[in-house]
N, C-alpha and C positions, 0 to 999 in steps of 0.2 A: 395526382394528375386532373385537370379541372376541365382540360378541354380536347379530350383524345381524338373528339371526331371533328375537329375544325369549327363545331359551334353549328352544325348543320341539321341537328334532329334534337328529339329532348331526353336521352340519354343522361341520366345522373351521371356523369364520368369521375365525379369524385368518389363513387362508391363501387366501382366494377371490380368485379374478382380476377385475378390473376390468371384464370383460365381463360378468359377471354380474349380473343384477336386483339382487339384495341390494348389490352397489356403486353401480349407476348410479343409485338413488334415495338417496344417503348426501353430504353430510348432507340432511334430509327438507327442510329447507325452502332448500336452496341446491343442488339437483340440474339438470343439463342438462334443461329440459321439454322443448326439441325432440328430442333423441337418445332420451328414455325415450318419445315420443309416437310415433316409426318403430319402436322396437323392440316396440311394444304396439298396435299400429295394427289388427292382424288375429290376435288371440291365439289361439294352437292347443294352447299347453301350461300346465299349469299347477304352479307348487311347493309339491310338499309339506311341507317346512319354512317358506318364509315366507308362503304365500300369493299370492304376485306371478304375473300370467302375462306369456307373451312369446310372439311368433311363432314363435321358434324355441326347440327345446330347448336348444340349447348357450348361452343366455342365463338357466339358469334353473339351480341347484344340484340339485334332487331333481326332475327334471320329470316329469310324467306327461300325458299325453295328454287333452286338453279331449274331451269325447263330446258331440257335438251331434246 
């Protein structure tokens, strides 16, 4: 996956671990819906690269805490 974030950030998309949300949602039409739902059920973090959210910052490439 060479361009998981759409080319909008400085992430090295060729070297993203499988537990990151960028990789969990790939390919877009064949991802494990149940697994993604568990990782995003109570999002506390937002990725500044791809815009995805997650419960834990370890699952995002460039996380920032969501302010509520």
